[in-house]
C-alpha positions, 0 to 999 in steps of 0.5 A: 112629460105631458104635452103643452096642450095636455097641461093646458087641458089639466088647468082649463075645464072643458066647455060642455054643450048638451045636445037638445036633440036628446031632450024631452020635447013633450017637456022641453021647458023643464029640460032647458031650466035644467041646463040653466041650473047646471054647469053647462056652458052652452046648449047645442042645437042640431038642425037636420033637413033630411037631405044632408043627413037621414033625419029631420030635427027642428027648425028656427021657430023652436030655436027662437023659443028656446032662446027665450028661456035658455040662459046659455049661449046657443051653439047651432050646428046646421046639418043641412045643404047650402047652410049659407042660405040661413045665416041671417035666420040663425043670427036672429035667434040670437045664437052665439055660434053657427057651425056648418059642414065642410061637406055641405059648403061649396064656398066655405070661406064666403059662408064663414065671412057671412056668419062673422058679418052677422055678428056670430062665431063661425064653426066648421064640422067635419064628418068622420071620413073627412080628413083635417087637411081640407081645413089648412087654408081656412083654419085661422078664419074659423073660431071652432072645428067640430069633429063628428065622432059618429056619423051625423044624423042620429043620437046614441051612436057608438063612438068612432075610435079613430076620432082620437088620432084625427083630433091629434092631427087637428091640434097639430094643424091649429098649433102650427097655423097659429089658429085660435080655434077651439075644437069640439067633439060630438058623438058618443061623449060619455064617461068612458070616452071624455076623459081621453078626448080632453087629454087629446086636446078637445076644448068642447064636448057635446053630449046628448043621450048620456046627459038627458037619459041619465037619472041625474042630468045635473050631476052628469054634466058636473062629472063632464065639467070636472074631469 
């Protein structure tokens, strides 16, 4: 017999959040218009500082311009040190979700409070080597937990198989605590990994190169949405 969450997963389609990091930045408008026309639910934006992760992506001017033409809620993931310094700037872009790393936030509870006070939903991200147990005292305060299924910093990496077991532990923590947090997965999400993730309890799938590198991105998004 399927578990209660598996039954839920069969009834509720996953939220799909394509990652802008893999878009064509020479023709960003076209890619965002594609997202607008697709079954994508959100747009995932990775902000990297070259310190917390070994890469630099884009900043608030780009996010603000994207917000002007994107019809989908913005899911902003800060892969940066001291993310609390930028709560107000993220809020000014009109972002729906601000997601910060557990490993980068010394006073995580305070940061989550700041995000909520600024009118956004608060997400917390865990790197592959960070156990879900660190969230025991804050799981009821967050709106979403993002499990990185690759090491953060670059798109197109191979999926880390242990993520499935980690996802099961997170679902147990959410269930036992009474938290309403969504579970998001980012990294290596494609045709061969997505079904297992949804079956294991993932609510939100982030996918970058698999979507933007496809011959038909709209069809690819639809295939993920309708697993």
